[in-house]
Steps between C-alpha positions, in 0.01 A plus 500: 500500500792322334740269688804393291735224605839488336611138527698216345488122501878510546473677838459289810354793698218547246258210562371646831434830325326317215281326757421830676395659172279201426340524843428872453348427161286211626383644834538879466590493870533881546160635611357769267753438225494321167851422370573419134813289507770441240792257514787650296784258434841663444787369293815566702483169685496297177878453478517337845390149412130532407337702223163616630254422215279793598775762510547768237694820462202734525458395866870562574470840337188586697670410825802717403262792471394440857863462614566851369171640629553369851871586503608141563855378455388210286212275404416203722254215530249450640384860487140617540385841377153633595351756262849606406530692825662263754734203468615229740622142521221299339464237774420754775126460558482779760649755259269380222194538719605847611572622147179359356288649778667839452454505121141381529422828671640707218282636212515284187462585134193330350576254218248282319537222246254440218441205269800304630530157339760241414464347153755254360842669560380859560341691786267778389386782730434872543595727789320805638681731738661844523876541476635785711816678381821300504321164532479195278258211456644150547336173395610164634411141411572265787454127523263423782705213646818323403731234639854384438706196591836666572792279401800717585610803698408603854148351474607170340251219569215731597163540333425874485158657459425858391193720443442786254832447322562789257551378144430820304547864602420787264488875549238705310445870429208725574273379215491153650319641808216633285333164423663418167510127422832348610653156473798301631643179364532211741683250280388142463661362818332715760238310696219648702343641690669827420482824698470821307638770732493873412660767709600866474835612639685826537791499260716712725480308833332172409203548731198301394186715497250230426464143380234250389493141382284241330549125476464353153450152362474381143 
């Protein structure tokens, strides 16, 4: 299953949620479940004293889709979303455990990766899965671990640590699910390890039907 955390280095409530996501990733503490985690840094905190170096507009736009889907009044951080079906304040471990356990019992779409490798500034891979009607294939590149020395804003003076920070998000069509060779540019400043995460989501309600991941090094 996919666990997304919408977060920002400018938000003083976010470090406990970042730590909870890291603990879930490291220990997989929910029996019978395997969670694929993503840390998605939004941009709307950037004007309040600290520009989050990992934030980008695609994450803000993705969260806005969830705001509409869940009927929320506005976006907020920290927000966790499990398989696109349930959302809650990202530091609440009890709600995370309940949501992960519930989603682990649901049927999942099988997705497999083939020939995934990271060469120079490009990740090469192929995906095999089936795309039901009204769904799309998403591919993410996430840095396995990052850290920041925050100089300003609500977290000024703190050293913040993150896992699985999304740096690239791309949506693909049906042909990409049929095993054709695909590639994504990483740029020359992205350090590893990198996580290649692939998931299929319903385009109408955002529900994630299946996900897989592979860790890559150069």
